[in-house]
Biotite code that builds the C-alpha atoms (Angstrom):
import biotite.structure as struc

atoms = struc.array([
    struc.Atom([28.317, 6.531, -63.977], chain_id="A", res_id=1, res_name="MET", atom_name="CA", element="C"),
    struc.Atom([28.656, 10.491, -64.071], chain_id="A", res_id=2, res_name="SER", atom_name="CA", element="C"),
    struc.Atom([32.272, 11.853, -65.409], chain_id="A", res_id=3, res_name="ALA", atom_name="CA", element="C"),
    struc.Atom([35.157, 12.412, -62.911], chain_id="A", res_id=4, res_name="LYS", atom_name="CA", element="C"),
    struc.Atom([34.971, 16.206, -63.217], chain_id="A", res_id=5, res_name="VAL", atom_name="CA", element="C"),
    struc.Atom([39.173, 17.578, -63.385], chain_id="A", res_id=6, res_name="VAL", atom_name="CA", element="C"),
    struc.Atom([39.639, 20.916, -60.783], chain_id="A", res_id=7, res_name="ASP", atom_name="CA", element="C"),
    struc.Atom([42.883, 22.449, -64.019], chain_id="A", res_id=8, res_name="LYS", atom_name="CA", element="C"),
    struc.Atom([44.206, 24.222, -61.055], chain_id="A", res_id=9, res_name="GLU", atom_name="CA", element="C"),
    struc.Atom([45.012, 21.432, -58.877], chain_id="A", res_id=10, res_name="GLU", atom_name="CA", element="C"),
    struc.Atom([45.692, 19.318, -61.901], chain_id="A", res_id=11, res_name="LYS", atom_name="CA", element="C"),
    struc.Atom([47.744, 22.424, -63.043], chain_id="A", res_id=12, res_name="LYS", atom_name="CA", element="C"),
    struc.Atom([49.734, 22.820, -59.177], chain_id="A", res_id=13, res_name="ASP", atom_name="CA", element="C"),
    struc.Atom([50.225, 18.678, -59.256], chain_id="A", res_id=14, res_name="GLN", atom_name="CA", element="C"),
    struc.Atom([52.219, 18.845, -61.761], chain_id="A", res_id=15, res_name="ILE", atom_name="CA", element="C"),
    struc.Atom([53.946, 21.923, -60.670], chain_id="A", res_id=16, res_name="ILE", atom_name="CA", element="C"),
    struc.Atom([54.918, 20.276, -57.581], chain_id="A", res_id=17, res_name="ARG", atom_name="CA", element="C"),
    struc.Atom([56.363, 17.545, -58.920], chain_id="A", res_id=18, res_name="ALA", atom_name="CA", element="C"),
    struc.Atom([58.303, 19.555, -61.679], chain_id="A", res_id=19, res_name="ALA", atom_name="CA", element="C"),
    struc.Atom([59.902, 21.308, -58.507], chain_id="A", res_id=20, res_name="VAL", atom_name="CA", element="C"),
    struc.Atom([60.818, 17.584, -57.099], chain_id="A", res_id=21, res_name="GLN", atom_name="CA", element="C"),
    struc.Atom([62.568, 16.244, -60.642], chain_id="A", res_id=22, res_name="VAL", atom_name="CA", element="C"),
    struc.Atom([64.442, 19.752, -61.013], chain_id="A", res_id=23, res_name="PHE", atom_name="CA", element="C"),
    struc.Atom([65.809, 19.982, -57.374], chain_id="A", res_id=24, res_name="ALA", atom_name="CA", element="C"),
    struc.Atom([67.359, 15.982, -58.111], chain_id="A", res_id=25, res_name="LYS", atom_name="CA", element="C"),
    struc.Atom([68.536, 16.391, -61.627], chain_id="A", res_id=26, res_name="LYS", atom_name="CA", element="C"),
    struc.Atom([68.542, 20.062, -63.066], chain_id="A", res_id=27, res_name="GLY", atom_name="CA", element="C"),
    struc.Atom([66.730, 21.936, -65.215], chain_id="A", res_id=28, res_name="PHE", atom_name="CA", element="C"),
    struc.Atom([68.857, 20.801, -68.319], chain_id="A", res_id=29, res_name="ALA", atom_name="CA", element="C"),
    struc.Atom([68.514, 17.038, -67.858], chain_id="A", res_id=30, res_name="LYS", atom_name="CA", element="C"),
    struc.Atom([64.646, 17.184, -66.674], chain_id="A", res_id=31, res_name="THR", atom_name="CA", element="C"),
    struc.Atom([62.481, 15.920, -69.402], chain_id="A", res_id=32, res_name="THR", atom_name="CA", element="C"),
    struc.Atom([58.946, 16.175, -69.307], chain_id="A", res_id=33, res_name="ILE", atom_name="CA", element="C"),
    struc.Atom([58.338, 12.637, -69.627], chain_id="A", res_id=34, res_name="HIS", atom_name="CA", element="C"),
    struc.Atom([60.283, 13.012, -66.567], chain_id="A", res_id=35, res_name="ASP", atom_name="CA", element="C"),
    struc.Atom([57.421, 15.324, -64.801], chain_id="A", res_id=36, res_name="ILE", atom_name="CA", element="C"),
    struc.Atom([55.121, 12.691, -65.835], chain_id="A", res_id=37, res_name="ALA", atom_name="CA", element="C"),
    struc.Atom([56.022, 10.052, -64.186], chain_id="A", res_id=38, res_name="ILE", atom_name="CA", element="C"),
    struc.Atom([57.009, 12.042, -60.952], chain_id="A", res_id=39, res_name="ALA", atom_name="CA", element="C"),
    struc.Atom([52.670, 13.460, -61.323], chain_id="A", res_id=40, res_name="ALA", atom_name="CA", element="C"),
    struc.Atom([51.371, 9.972, -62.191], chain_id="A", res_id=41, res_name="ALA", atom_name="CA", element="C"),
    struc.Atom([50.389, 11.023, -65.208], chain_id="A", res_id=42, res_name="ILE", atom_name="CA", element="C"),
    struc.Atom([50.626, 10.397, -69.051], chain_id="A", res_id=43, res_name="GLY", atom_name="CA", element="C"),
    struc.Atom([53.159, 12.913, -71.059], chain_id="A", res_id=44, res_name="LYS", atom_name="CA", element="C"),
    struc.Atom([50.438, 14.049, -72.965], chain_id="A", res_id=45, res_name="GLY", atom_name="CA", element="C"),
    struc.Atom([48.326, 15.369, -69.899], chain_id="A", res_id=46, res_name="THR", atom_name="CA", element="C"),
    struc.Atom([51.427, 17.390, -69.328], chain_id="A", res_id=47, res_name="VAL", atom_name="CA", element="C"),
    struc.Atom([51.575, 18.918, -72.298], chain_id="A", res_id=48, res_name="TYR", atom_name="CA", element="C"),
    struc.Atom([46.909, 20.070, -72.121], chain_id="A", res_id=49, res_name="GLU", atom_name="CA", element="C"),
    struc.Atom([48.481, 22.505, -69.090], chain_id="A", res_id=50, res_name="TYR", atom_name="CA", element="C"),
    struc.Atom([51.909, 23.469, -70.735], chain_id="A", res_id=51, res_name="PHE", atom_name="CA", element="C"),
    struc.Atom([53.622, 24.293, -73.818], chain_id="A", res_id=52, res_name="SER", atom_name="CA", element="C"),
    struc.Atom([56.777, 22.865, -72.694], chain_id="A", res_id=53, res_name="ASN", atom_name="CA", element="C"),
    struc.Atom([59.358, 22.827, -70.500], chain_id="A", res_id=54, res_name="LYS", atom_name="CA", element="C"),
    struc.Atom([60.241, 26.550, -70.257], chain_id="A", res_id=55, res_name="GLU", atom_name="CA", element="C"),
    struc.Atom([56.882, 27.498, -69.589], chain_id="A", res_id=56, res_name="GLU", atom_name="CA", element="C"),
    struc.Atom([56.523, 24.538, -66.787], chain_id="A", res_id=57, res_name="ILE", atom_name="CA", element="C"),
    struc.Atom([60.159, 26.059, -65.087], chain_id="A", res_id=58, res_name="ILE", atom_name="CA", element="C"),
    struc.Atom([58.970, 29.710, -65.000], chain_id="A", res_id=59, res_name="ASN", atom_name="CA", element="C"),
    struc.Atom([55.775, 28.650, -63.314], chain_id="A", res_id=60, res_name="GLN", atom_name="CA", element="C"),
    struc.Atom([58.020, 26.488, -60.743], chain_id="A", res_id=61, res_name="SER", atom_name="CA", element="C"),
    struc.Atom([59.722, 29.636, -60.123], chain_id="A", res_id=62, res_name="PHE", atom_name="CA", element="C"),
    struc.Atom([55.967, 30.969, -58.792], chain_id="A", res_id=63, res_name="ARG", atom_name="CA", element="C"),
    struc.Atom([55.578, 27.961, -56.985], chain_id="A", res_id=64, res_name="TYR", atom_name="CA", element="C"),
    struc.Atom([59.373, 28.030, -55.034], chain_id="A", res_id=65, res_name="PHE", atom_name="CA", element="C"),
    struc.Atom([58.914, 31.780, -54.522], chain_id="A", res_id=66, res_name="MET", atom_name="CA", element="C"),
    struc.Atom([55.859, 30.780, -52.549], chain_id="A", res_id=67, res_name="ARG", atom_name="CA", element="C"),
    struc.Atom([56.635, 27.950, -50.817], chain_id="A", res_id=68, res_name="ALA", atom_name="CA", element="C"),
    struc.Atom([60.102, 30.153, -49.904], chain_id="A", res_id=69, res_name="MET", atom_name="CA", element="C"),
    struc.Atom([58.310, 33.120, -48.895], chain_id="A", res_id=70, res_name="GLU", atom_name="CA", element="C"),
    struc.Atom([58.861, 35.377, -45.551], chain_id="A", res_id=71, res_name="LEU", atom_name="CA", element="C"),
    struc.Atom([56.339, 36.904, -44.054], chain_id="A", res_id=72, res_name="ASP", atom_name="CA", element="C"),
    struc.Atom([56.983, 40.184, -42.732], chain_id="A", res_id=73, res_name="PHE", atom_name="CA", element="C"),
    struc.Atom([54.410, 41.896, -41.869], chain_id="A", res_id=74, res_name="GLN", atom_name="CA", element="C"),
    struc.Atom([53.675, 40.735, -37.941], chain_id="A", res_id=75, res_name="GLU", atom_name="CA", element="C"),
    struc.Atom([56.786, 42.117, -37.788], chain_id="A", res_id=76, res_name="ILE", atom_name="CA", element="C"),
    struc.Atom([56.730, 45.793, -40.474], chain_id="A", res_id=77, res_name="LEU", atom_name="CA", element="C"),
    struc.Atom([53.825, 46.677, -38.407], chain_id="A", res_id=78, res_name="ILE", atom_name="CA", element="C"),
    struc.Atom([54.958, 46.532, -34.114], chain_id="A", res_id=79, res_name="GLN", atom_name="CA", element="C"),
    struc.Atom([56.005, 49.826, -33.067], chain_id="A", res_id=80, res_name="LYS", atom_name="CA", element="C"),
    struc.Atom([59.597, 49.339, -32.605], chain_id="A", res_id=81, res_name="ILE", atom_name="CA", element="C"),
    struc.Atom([62.641, 50.879, -33.724], chain_id="A", res_id=82, res_name="THR", atom_name="CA", element="C"),
    struc.Atom([63.637, 50.363, -37.662], chain_id="A", res_id=83, res_name="GLY", atom_name="CA", element="C"),
    struc.Atom([67.129, 49.359, -36.009], chain_id="A", res_id=84, res_name="LYS", atom_name="CA", element="C"),
    struc.Atom([65.203, 46.214, -33.926], chain_id="A", res_id=85, res_name="GLU", atom_name="CA", element="C"),
    struc.Atom([62.428, 45.331, -36.983], chain_id="A", res_id=86, res_name="LYS", atom_name="CA", element="C"),
    struc.Atom([65.572, 44.913, -39.680], chain_id="A", res_id=87, res_name="LEU", atom_name="CA", element="C"),
    struc.Atom([67.168, 42.966, -36.640], chain_id="A", res_id=88, res_name="SER", atom_name="CA", element="C"),
    struc.Atom([64.218, 40.671, -36.742], chain_id="A", res_id=89, res_name="HIS", atom_name="CA", element="C"),
    struc.Atom([63.663, 40.582, -40.693], chain_id="A", res_id=90, res_name="ILE", atom_name="CA", element="C"),
    struc.Atom([67.653, 39.100, -40.564], chain_id="A", res_id=91, res_name="LEU", atom_name="CA", element="C"),
    struc.Atom([66.383, 36.556, -37.850], chain_id="A", res_id=92, res_name="GLU", atom_name="CA", element="C"),
    struc.Atom([64.132, 35.604, -40.135], chain_id="A", res_id=93, res_name="GLY", atom_name="CA", element="C"),
    struc.Atom([66.432, 35.290, -42.971], chain_id="A", res_id=94, res_name="PHE", atom_name="CA", element="C"),
    struc.Atom([67.953, 33.167, -40.754], chain_id="A", res_id=95, res_name="SER", atom_name="CA", element="C"),
    struc.Atom([65.103, 30.711, -41.004], chain_id="A", res_id=96, res_name="GLN", atom_name="CA", element="C"),
    struc.Atom([65.175, 29.959, -44.371], chain_id="A", res_id=97, res_name="LEU", atom_name="CA", element="C"),
    struc.Atom([66.856, 27.314, -44.700], chain_id="A", res_id=98, res_name="ILE", atom_name="CA", element="C"),
    struc.Atom([64.575, 24.484, -42.165], chain_id="A", res_id=99, res_name="ASN", atom_name="CA", element="C"),
    struc.Atom([62.895, 20.720, -42.963], chain_id="A", res_id=100, res_name="SER", atom_name="CA", element="C"),
    struc.Atom([60.445, 22.025, -44.481], chain_id="A", res_id=101, res_name="GLU", atom_name="CA", element="C"),
    struc.Atom([62.579, 23.987, -47.535], chain_id="A", res_id=102, res_name="THR", atom_name="CA", element="C"),
    struc.Atom([66.025, 21.770, -47.697], chain_id="A", res_id=103, res_name="MET", atom_name="CA", element="C"),
    struc.Atom([64.561, 19.269, -50.956], chain_id="A", res_id=104, res_name="ASP", atom_name="CA", element="C"),
    struc.Atom([64.166, 23.541, -52.212], chain_id="A", res_id=105, res_name="LEU", atom_name="CA", element="C"),
    struc.Atom([66.692, 25.694, -51.626], chain_id="A", res_id=106, res_name="VAL", atom_name="CA", element="C"),
    struc.Atom([69.317, 23.822, -54.455], chain_id="A", res_id=107, res_name="GLU", atom_name="CA", element="C"),
    struc.Atom([66.688, 25.016, -56.659], chain_id="A", res_id=108, res_name="LEU", atom_name="CA", element="C"),
    struc.Atom([68.203, 28.945, -56.756], chain_id="A", res_id=109, res_name="MET", atom_name="CA", element="C"),
    struc.Atom([70.498, 28.304, -58.343], chain_id="A", res_id=110, res_name="LEU", atom_name="CA", element="C"),
    struc.Atom([69.315, 26.541, -60.576], chain_id="A", res_id=111, res_name="GLU", atom_name="CA", element="C"),
    struc.Atom([66.743, 29.842, -61.090], chain_id="A", res_id=112, res_name="PHE", atom_name="CA", element="C"),
    struc.Atom([69.883, 31.785, -61.419], chain_id="A", res_id=113, res_name="TRP", atom_name="CA", element="C"),
    struc.Atom([71.329, 30.600, -64.582], chain_id="A", res_id=114, res_name="ALA", atom_name="CA", element="C"),
    struc.Atom([68.346, 29.702, -66.246], chain_id="A", res_id=115, res_name="GLU", atom_name="CA", element="C"),
    struc.Atom([67.002, 33.475, -65.973], chain_id="A", res_id=116, res_name="GLY", atom_name="CA", element="C"),
    struc.Atom([70.599, 34.108, -66.879], chain_id="A", res_id=117, res_name="ILE", atom_name="CA", element="C"),
    struc.Atom([70.198, 32.215, -70.152], chain_id="A", res_id=118, res_name="LYS", atom_name="CA", element="C"),
    struc.Atom([67.018, 32.918, -70.959], chain_id="A", res_id=119, res_name="THR", atom_name="CA", element="C"),
    struc.Atom([67.509, 37.315, -70.622], chain_id="A", res_id=120, res_name="LYS", atom_name="CA", element="C"),
    struc.Atom([67.561, 37.675, -74.309], chain_id="A", res_id=121, res_name="ASN", atom_name="CA", element="C"),
    struc.Atom([64.159, 35.657, -74.753], chain_id="A", res_id=122, res_name="SER", atom_name="CA", element="C"),
    struc.Atom([60.944, 35.703, -73.675], chain_id="A", res_id=123, res_name="LYS", atom_name="CA", element="C"),
    struc.Atom([63.015, 37.040, -69.950], chain_id="A", res_id=124, res_name="GLY", atom_name="CA", element="C"),
    struc.Atom([59.499, 36.123, -67.659], chain_id="A", res_id=125, res_name="ILE", atom_name="CA", element="C"),
    struc.Atom([61.939, 34.360, -65.319], chain_id="A", res_id=126, res_name="LEU", atom_name="CA", element="C"),
    struc.Atom([64.433, 37.171, -65.234], chain_id="A", res_id=127, res_name="MET", atom_name="CA", element="C"),
    struc.Atom([61.234, 39.623, -64.644], chain_id="A", res_id=128, res_name="GLU", atom_name="CA", element="C"),
    struc.Atom([59.961, 37.332, -61.592], chain_id="A", res_id=129, res_name="GLU", atom_name="CA", element="C"),
    struc.Atom([63.088, 37.324, -60.108], chain_id="A", res_id=130, res_name="MET", atom_name="CA", element="C"),
    struc.Atom([63.497, 41.136, -60.681], chain_id="A", res_id=131, res_name="ASN", atom_name="CA", element="C"),
    struc.Atom([59.844, 41.604, -58.606], chain_id="A", res_id=132, res_name="LYS", atom_name="CA", element="C"),
    struc.Atom([60.784, 39.117, -55.857], chain_id="A", res_id=133, res_name="PHE", atom_name="CA", element="C"),
    struc.Atom([64.393, 41.443, -55.126], chain_id="A", res_id=134, res_name="TYR", atom_name="CA", element="C"),
    struc.Atom([62.689, 44.847, -55.842], chain_id="A", res_id=135, res_name="HIS", atom_name="CA", element="C"),
    struc.Atom([60.048, 43.730, -53.392], chain_id="A", res_id=136, res_name="SER", atom_name="CA", element="C"),
    struc.Atom([62.509, 42.175, -50.685], chain_id="A", res_id=137, res_name="TYR", atom_name="CA", element="C"),
    struc.Atom([64.762, 45.767, -51.318], chain_id="A", res_id=138, res_name="ARG", atom_name="CA", element="C"),
    struc.Atom([61.794, 47.598, -50.743], chain_id="A", res_id=139, res_name="GLU", atom_name="CA", element="C"),
    struc.Atom([61.385, 46.058, -47.216], chain_id="A", res_id=140, res_name="ILE", atom_name="CA", element="C"),
    struc.Atom([64.990, 46.797, -45.916], chain_id="A", res_id=141, res_name="LEU", atom_name="CA", element="C"),
    struc.Atom([64.916, 50.057, -47.698], chain_id="A", res_id=142, res_name="ALA", atom_name="CA", element="C"),
    struc.Atom([61.869, 50.935, -46.248], chain_id="A", res_id=143, res_name="ASP", atom_name="CA", element="C"),
    struc.Atom([62.573, 49.680, -42.599], chain_id="A", res_id=144, res_name="VAL", atom_name="CA", element="C"),
    struc.Atom([65.849, 51.700, -43.047], chain_id="A", res_id=145, res_name="ILE", atom_name="CA", element="C"),
    struc.Atom([64.387, 54.998, -43.712], chain_id="A", res_id=146, res_name="ILE", atom_name="CA", element="C"),
    struc.Atom([62.389, 54.222, -40.660], chain_id="A", res_id=147, res_name="GLU", atom_name="CA", element="C"),
    struc.Atom([65.516, 53.573, -38.277], chain_id="A", res_id=148, res_name="GLY", atom_name="CA", element="C"),
    struc.Atom([67.276, 57.079, -40.184], chain_id="A", res_id=149, res_name="MET", atom_name="CA", element="C"),
    struc.Atom([63.773, 58.550, -39.081], chain_id="A", res_id=150, res_name="GLY", atom_name="CA", element="C"),
    struc.Atom([63.548, 57.431, -35.396], chain_id="A", res_id=151, res_name="ASP", atom_name="CA", element="C"),
    struc.Atom([66.732, 57.988, -34.722], chain_id="A", res_id=152, res_name="GLY", atom_name="CA", element="C"),
    struc.Atom([68.556, 54.587, -34.547], chain_id="A", res_id=153, res_name="SER", atom_name="CA", element="C"),
    struc.Atom([70.243, 54.932, -37.828], chain_id="A", res_id=154, res_name="PHE", atom_name="CA", element="C"),
    struc.Atom([72.456, 56.998, -39.283], chain_id="A", res_id=155, res_name="LYS", atom_name="CA", element="C"),
    struc.Atom([72.039, 59.558, -41.181], chain_id="A", res_id=156, res_name="LYS", atom_name="CA", element="C"),
    struc.Atom([74.048, 59.757, -44.443], chain_id="A", res_id=157, res_name="ASN", atom_name="CA", element="C"),
    struc.Atom([73.549, 56.575, -45.686], chain_id="A", res_id=158, res_name="ILE", atom_name="CA", element="C"),
    struc.Atom([71.557, 55.399, -48.593], chain_id="A", res_id=159, res_name="ASN", atom_name="CA", element="C"),
    struc.Atom([68.360, 53.261, -47.734], chain_id="A", res_id=160, res_name="PRO", atom_name="CA", element="C"),
    struc.Atom([68.488, 51.317, -51.058], chain_id="A", res_id=161, res_name="ARG", atom_name="CA", element="C"),
    struc.Atom([72.320, 50.727, -51.162], chain_id="A", res_id=162, res_name="SER", atom_name="CA", element="C"),
    struc.Atom([72.544, 48.955, -48.211], chain_id="A", res_id=163, res_name="VAL", atom_name="CA", element="C"),
    struc.Atom([69.343, 47.044, -48.452], chain_id="A", res_id=164, res_name="ALA", atom_name="CA", element="C"),
    struc.Atom([71.167, 45.388, -51.919], chain_id="A", res_id=165, res_name="SER", atom_name="CA", element="C"),
    struc.Atom([74.365, 45.233, -50.036], chain_id="A", res_id=166, res_name="MET", atom_name="CA", element="C"),
    struc.Atom([71.775, 43.239, -47.302], chain_id="A", res_id=167, res_name="ILE", atom_name="CA", element="C"),
    struc.Atom([70.495, 40.579, -50.157], chain_id="A", res_id=168, res_name="ILE", atom_name="CA", element="C"),
    struc.Atom([73.892, 40.165, -52.026], chain_id="A", res_id=169, res_name="GLY", atom_name="CA", element="C"),
    struc.Atom([75.756, 39.462, -48.986], chain_id="A", res_id=170, res_name="THR", atom_name="CA", element="C"),
    struc.Atom([72.816, 37.353, -48.044], chain_id="A", res_id=171, res_name="LEU", atom_name="CA", element="C"),
    struc.Atom([72.807, 35.320, -51.474], chain_id="A", res_id=172, res_name="ASP", atom_name="CA", element="C"),
    struc.Atom([76.419, 34.991, -51.438], chain_id="A", res_id=173, res_name="GLY", atom_name="CA", element="C"),
    struc.Atom([76.455, 32.957, -47.983], chain_id="A", res_id=174, res_name="ILE", atom_name="CA", element="C"),
    struc.Atom([73.314, 31.178, -49.672], chain_id="A", res_id=175, res_name="PHE", atom_name="CA", element="C"),
    struc.Atom([75.706, 29.480, -52.197], chain_id="A", res_id=176, res_name="VAL", atom_name="CA", element="C"),
    struc.Atom([78.615, 28.988, -49.860], chain_id="A", res_id=177, res_name="GLN", atom_name="CA", element="C"),
    struc.Atom([76.442, 26.704, -48.020], chain_id="A", res_id=178, res_name="TRP", atom_name="CA", element="C"),
    struc.Atom([75.113, 24.815, -50.899], chain_id="A", res_id=179, res_name="ILE", atom_name="CA", element="C"),
    struc.Atom([78.841, 24.526, -51.648], chain_id="A", res_id=180, res_name="LEU", atom_name="CA", element="C"),
    struc.Atom([80.182, 22.747, -48.655], chain_id="A", res_id=181, res_name="ASP", atom_name="CA", element="C"),
    struc.Atom([76.899, 22.766, -46.197], chain_id="A", res_id=182, res_name="LYS", atom_name="CA", element="C"),
    struc.Atom([79.726, 20.895, -43.887], chain_id="A", res_id=183, res_name="ASN", atom_name="CA", element="C"),
    struc.Atom([82.146, 23.762, -43.090], chain_id="A", res_id=184, res_name="SER", atom_name="CA", element="C"),
    struc.Atom([79.393, 26.462, -43.420], chain_id="A", res_id=185, res_name="ILE", atom_name="CA", element="C"),
    struc.Atom([77.104, 27.454, -40.763], chain_id="A", res_id=186, res_name="ASP", atom_name="CA", element="C"),
    struc.Atom([73.655, 29.250, -42.673], chain_id="A", res_id=187, res_name="TYR", atom_name="CA", element="C"),
    struc.Atom([72.052, 31.097, -39.514], chain_id="A", res_id=188, res_name="GLN", atom_name="CA", element="C"),
    struc.Atom([75.513, 31.805, -37.731], chain_id="A", res_id=189, res_name="GLU", atom_name="CA", element="C"),
    struc.Atom([76.425, 33.306, -41.277], chain_id="A", res_id=190, res_name="MET", atom_name="CA", element="C"),
    struc.Atom([72.970, 35.225, -41.443], chain_id="A", res_id=191, res_name="VAL", atom_name="CA", element="C"),
    struc.Atom([73.769, 35.676, -37.033], chain_id="A", res_id=192, res_name="ARG", atom_name="CA", element="C"),
    struc.Atom([77.251, 37.620, -38.122], chain_id="A", res_id=193, res_name="THR", atom_name="CA", element="C"),
    struc.Atom([75.981, 39.365, -40.675], chain_id="A", res_id=194, res_name="VAL", atom_name="CA", element="C"),
    struc.Atom([73.492, 41.198, -38.727], chain_id="A", res_id=195, res_name="THR", atom_name="CA", element="C"),
    struc.Atom([75.655, 42.151, -36.224], chain_id="A", res_id=196, res_name="PHE", atom_name="CA", element="C"),
    struc.Atom([77.912, 43.491, -39.018], chain_id="A", res_id=197, res_name="THR", atom_name="CA", element="C"),
    struc.Atom([74.758, 44.904, -40.665], chain_id="A", res_id=198, res_name="VAL", atom_name="CA", element="C"),
    struc.Atom([73.273, 47.015, -37.654], chain_id="A", res_id=199, res_name="LEU", atom_name="CA", element="C"),
    struc.Atom([76.508, 48.139, -35.958], chain_id="A", res_id=200, res_name="ASN", atom_name="CA", element="C"),
    struc.Atom([77.926, 49.554, -39.370], chain_id="A", res_id=201, res_name="GLY", atom_name="CA", element="C"),
    struc.Atom([74.422, 52.329, -39.706], chain_id="A", res_id=202, res_name="ILE", atom_name="CA", element="C"),
    struc.Atom([72.902, 52.688, -36.155], chain_id="A", res_id=203, res_name="ALA", atom_name="CA", element="C"),
    struc.Atom([73.956, 55.428, -34.404], chain_id="A", res_id=204, res_name="VAL", atom_name="CA", element="C"),
    struc.Atom([76.791, 55.128, -31.860], chain_id="A", res_id=205, res_name="GLU", atom_name="CA", element="C"),
    struc.Atom([74.547, 55.748, -28.053], chain_id="A", res_id=206, res_name="LYS", atom_name="CA", element="C"),
    struc.Atom([76.912, 57.624, -25.511], chain_id="A", res_id=207, res_name="ASP", atom_name="CA", element="C"),
])
């Protein structure tokens, strides 16, 4: 009988998926390598074959989290529509970010924020990954706003990257409020309100 060949990447992904679920339930601080091993149905020693410590697992978990929560706006960006219409569709995409498939993961974002701030003066790997994530979305929004300024749907006297940063900051604030009080905050409705307010604030008024 031949020995079973272990797919190392698959095993690593198995550990990360298990870790994400445990982190979502217990938080980073209370989760142990033993907890992750149990969730992954493997021995504790096997975890250490793939990861040197919990911090490394957290960093890898953020990448997994980002893939799971990633929004693909490419189809919107290539459409022959105005910048205003593109921004509206993109913000609508953000309103659909929280759904049945992502519900177990969304609260992890607060954990990542806290962990990133806590470790920013050490290796800073998590903070670097988070910066890449925010930079990517800021650039997408800024480029669409610049396009809207070019096609006449947005005002000329605005700073595209400042507006993009404001939008993301507002969405993050709504996200935090929703996590803290899901019964009172309608996330989708709040994002729609942000969309209406932003578009009316930067759009060129039609006669």
